[in-house]
N, C-alpha and C positions, 0 to 999 in steps of 0.2 A: 801733366801725362802720366796717368800712374805706370809702377815699373812694367808691367805687364806689355803694357799699352808701347811704351819705349822701348822694350828688348825686342818686341815686335819690329817695330821699327827700324830698328837698326839691322835685323836679321833681312827683312826683306829688302834692304838698301845693298847688304853687301850678297844675299844669295839669288840669283837669278830665276832660279825655281820659285822658288819662297815670294820674289818679287812678283812672278806672272801669279801666283796663286792671291797676292794680295789686291793685283790689280782686279780678278775674276770676282773677289768678296766684296772690291767696292762697287761694282756693276750696279748688283740689285738696288744698292743706295742710293746709287745717285738716279736711278729713276723715281724717289721724291728727292732729289737732291741734295743728299748729305753723302759726303767725303768720310763715312767712319769703315771699315771691313769687321766691325764687329757689328756694327746695322745689318751690314748684307750680309752678315752669314744667319742672323736672326730673320731675315726676310725669308732666305733661302730655306728653314725652317718650315717659315708659314707656307711656303709656295709647299714643299714637301706633304703639311701636315692638310692642304685644301686637298691636292689632287688626289693623293691617298683616301680622303674621304669623298670624294666624286666617282671612285672608282676609275682614278684616270691619273695612272701613276707615269703612262708616255710622257703627260705633258710636261710635269716636272724635269721628266730627263729629256726630253724638249729641250727645257727651258737651260736648264744648264751646258747641255749642248751648244746650243745658239751663244750663251753667254763666253763659252771656252773659246766656240770658232770663230766667231767674233772679235776679241781678243788676240788671239792669234792671227786673223787676220791683220790688224792693225800694227801687230809685233812685225808681221811680214813687210809689210808697205812703209816701216820704218817712219812712223806718223810722231808726233812731238813725244819725247818719251813721259814728258808730267802731267801731260793729258790724259795719256797710257794706262799711268802707274795712279790718277786718279780716278780709274773705273768710266772716264768717259766715251770709251770706244767699248762699250758691254752692255751698258744699258739698254740699248736699242736691240742690238743682236738676242738679248733674253728675250724682249718681249716681244721679238720676232719668235722664236725656238717656241715660246709657248703658245705663241697663236696657230703657228702652221698644225701640231696634233690636234687644238683644241675644233679647228673645224676644218680639216681635212679626217678623213677616214683612215685607220692604218694599216699600210703598206709597208712593206717594205721600201718601196721608190720615195715614200713619205719622207724617211730621213736624210734621201739623197737631197732632195728638193728644201728641206728645212736647213741643210749644210749649204748648197748652192745660196737661199736664202739669209741664210747669217751674213758670208763673205759679202753679198752683196748689199746689206745692210751697212755693214761697216764705210763701202767705196760711196754709197749713197750720205754716209753721217759725212763724210769727207767733202763731197763736191754740195751739199747744202748749206754745210757751215761756209762753206769759200763763198758762198749767194748771199747769206744772214749779218756775215761780219760787218758787210757794208752800212748795215741798218741798224748796227749796235745790239745784233741781237743773235742767239744761237738757235739750231733747229729743233732745240729741245726733243720731244719722243716723235717727230714727223719723220725720219730715216724708219721708223718702226711703221711708222702710219701707211707710208707712201708704198713700201716694199710689200707689205701683207697685201696691201690693195691690190698691188701687179699679180702677187703669188695666189691671190685666189682668184680672183677674175681670168688668170690664167688659164688657173686647174677646170674653169670649166669648158675649158678646150680641150682637156685630153682626156682617153678613157681609162685612164688609172689611177684617177682621182674622183673622188667623190666629196662634195662642200657641202660640209654639215655645220651649216650658220642657223638652221631651228628659224630663219625667216622665209617668209613666203612672200617672190615679188608680186608687189600690188603698186598701182599707179595712184597718185594722188586721184579722189573723187570715187575711187573703184570701192569703197567699204571703210570702216573704220579702221584704222590703222591701232585705234585703243581697243582697252578694254579688259579683259581677265579680273583677277579680284586678288583683293590686297587684305592682309592677314592681320595689321595693325600691331605687328610685334615691332617696333617701332626700331629699339633696339639691336637686337641680330640686324635688322635691315639697314643702320646707319654702317654698320662693320661690314656689313657684306660691300656696303661702296666703296670702303678701302680696300678691301680684297679683291676687287674688281679692276682695281688700276692695274693689276696681275693677270686679270684674265681669269681669277680664280674663286666659285661662288661657295663661300663659307666667312661665317660671321667669325671662326676661331681663329682662323686665318688673318680677317681684319684687326682683332686684338692683338694678336701676336705684333701681328705689323705696327699698331700702335704704339706697342710698346717698345721694338727694333727705333721708331723715331724718336720716343724719349731720353732712349740710350744716347742720343747724339744732341736734340735740339728739342726741347718744350715747347717752344715757340709751334716749330715744325708741328709736332703732336697735334698741339693745340687747334694749330689751323687745318689740318687735316679733320680732325674731329668736326669745325663749324663748317668746312667745305660740304663733307656727308650730310650732316642734318641741315644746312642752308638748302642746298638743291634740291633732296628729297623732299623736304616739307613744301617746297614753292611746287614739285610736280605735282604733288599728292594735292594741292591748293588748286592748281591748275588743272585737274584731272587726268593727269597722264595715265597709259597703261599700267595696270595693276601688278600684272604678274611680273614687268621690267621693273618697277617699285620693287616690288618684295625681294628680286635677286640685286637690288642696288645697283641698277644700271644706269640711274637718273645720279648715282652722286658721287662717280669714279673721275669723270673727270673735272669738277669742280675740284675734289680734294688736289688735285695735283695744280689748280689754278690757285687756290687760297694758299697753298704752302708757298707755291713760287714768287705770287704777287704781297704775300702779306709777312711771309718771315724770310723770304731768303736776298728777295729784290729790292726790298724796302725795308727798313726799320721799323719793328711792331710799334703802333702807336693810332691812338682814334681815329686822325684822317685814315691812316693805311689800312686801320680795319673797315672805316664803310667803304675806301675804294675797293678793298677785298671781294667785302657783301655784294656791292654792283658788281665784279667782275662774277665770282658766284652764278649770281643770277644771267649775267651775260653768256656765261658757258652754257648753261641749263638752256639758252633760247638757242644760240648755237649748234646745240647738240640739236636738238628737236628739228630746225631748219633742217639741217645735214642727214639727218635721218629720212626726210621727206625725199631728200635728192637721191639719196643710196638703196632704200628701198626694195626700188624697183630692179635692182642689182642682187639682192639679198644677201649683200654687203654689208656687214657691220663698223659702225663710227667709229669704234678704238677711241683714241685718244686725239683723233684729228679736233674735236671742239675745245680741249685744254689748250694745245695748238694755238689755234685760230683767235681765241679770247686772249690769251694771254701774249699774244702780237702786238694784238689793238691795247693793249692797258698798257704795255710796257713802250711802244712805239712814242707816246708824249711824252716820253722823256719825264714825269712828275717826280721828279726826287726830293720826298718829303724828307727826306733826313737822313744824314750816314748812317751808316751803320757799322760803329765801331767793333761791334765785339760778334761781328757777324763776316766780318772780311775774310778766315779760311772758307768759310760755307759757299761765302759769293766767290770767293776765284774758283773752285770746283765746277761754278756753273759759268762762268763767264773766258775762263783758261781757255776753252776752244776757240773763242773768238780771234784770242791773238796768237795762238802757238800752234791749233791742230790741224792747218791747211798747209 
């Protein structure tokens, strides 16, 4: 631990305000299973870049607001202090905060809707973790997914909101769900697959996020790249929609699965890598199936496929090897199972 890191840790432990900031910074990092405030800060820079690049600064503002509100809600609900300090109650509200201004038009009431969604995401996190710990699992980002699905489907019933998912409701069999052109610019496409974890369409943001991962774990960075490359190439091979491919929309769920299975929950190795590659394919197939189900509702799959696939991969409890050098990382993921409810 460097002197700067040690000094920040001491300050955040003694000063409640700095401690709150530290917890908020760890939230973005926990989306990709990292317990490091510097990683979180770099990811926030990536989100800001992507939001402004796409002319949607409100998306970055919504993410920060969701992160702060979700963390503050957890503090008010007196959740386990260790889990709170590790940012485990900030990452799903951050994603909800990014999703609401991404998929709803910009109106003053949207911000109230976002705040209520961020509060709800924290409550859902507590509820789902109470359920999933019975199977030795955590809810991962599913609180964000479930809350955002509810918010978007509810918005269809309110005159004050317009849902902007850029999706046409279409039942299977009513025309092709694929099509569009792919420009074969693979490297930016792979990097967009990383940035789309945070609903950001920017290869520069994806590159910054990979750098943020490298700050804390080279294995996580490596498997993030493996995830987006593997899923994107497989989707391309099977003839998935070209426009979605170009935006990196077939890579981001696999990015999370690859990090979780290949770098965090197991010790990296040959057998784990093979299992992770299978998990990448499984995640893509779950994503395509879930897209078929949700397309008639014009609701995006979000990170639902990652959650489903990773739960299925972890439930068999194939402990390939201990993780002696990754205990701190693993603790940040599984501590919710023991203390957060």
